[in-house]
N, C-alpha and C positions, 0 to 999 in steps of 0.2 A: 366285218369281218368280223369268224368269232376265233375268239383269243387258245391258240391251237397248248394240250395239258401235255407237257413233259413230267418227268416221275419227278424230278424236285417241285414244278408247283404240285405236286398232288401232298407230297411230303410236307410241304409248307403247311399246307389246305386240311389235311385231316390231323396231324401228330402235333399240332404247332399247340399245344395248351396255356393260353396268357404270354409269359415274360421268361415260364423253363419250358423248355423242349425236353419230350422227356425223363426231366430228370435236370438235364444242364444247364450252361442259361441260353446257346438256342442250336442248330444247329449243327453248324459248324466247329464248334466245340463236345457235341451228343457223335458227329461226326469221327472227329479223332478215339476218342475214347475205345466209339464201341468198335472199332481196328484193331487198336490195342491189343481190345477184346480180344477177337476172334479169330488174332494172325499169332501160335504158340512162335515164330520166333522175334515176331516182333512185340508179342509179352513179355520174351525173356531181354528182351531191348531194354526195355523198360524194366524193368528188377533189376538191372542193373545198371540205373542207373536214380542219379540224384536228387533230378530237375526235370521240368519239361523243357530245356532248352540243354543239356545233356545227353539227353533222352532223343534229339533233333544231335546234334552231334552224331551221335554214336550212329542213325540212323540214316544220314548223310552218310561217311565212313564207309557205312554196307552196302545202302545200297542208292547212291547217289539220286538221289531224290530230295526232296523237299516239300512234296505233297502225299496226301493217300491216294492211292489206286483210283477213287472218286472225286480228285481231282482238287481236294479242299487241300489250299495254305496252311501248315505251321506259324506263316508268319501273317496271315489273315489278320485285319486286324482286330475281326473281331472277338477273333478262338481266346479263352478266358483260360489266362497262362495259370494262374492262382487256382483252379480248380485243376486244373489236370496234373501237376506240379503237387496237388493232392491226390491224386489218384494214384500218379508213382510213388507216393509213401506208401500209399496204403496197399498196395501188388502189391511191395518190401516188406511190408509187416505181414500180408500174407502167408509170403516166401515162407518168410525166417519162420513163422511158427508152425510152417509145412512140413517144416526140414526140422524141429526140435521133437516135434512128436509123432 
């Protein structure tokens, strides 16, 4: 019997390049990062956060959810928290430079 193709299986088969996933550690980290980038309200929450954990708390207090719209849990053991902490720092720095220029 042939295995059914799903969007997730196609993503993993076609977009995963070695040990990185589109510049991120893995699909879960990439999904959260992309999701932050693509929604202005969520991006604003990230900019107001000092870390990924702080972002998760703010997000939960705002939307009462603990996952992306794609079903990726913020607490998935595969999520690279250090990478997302760095992303939040970069967003904050970018926002700072945009406000002073």
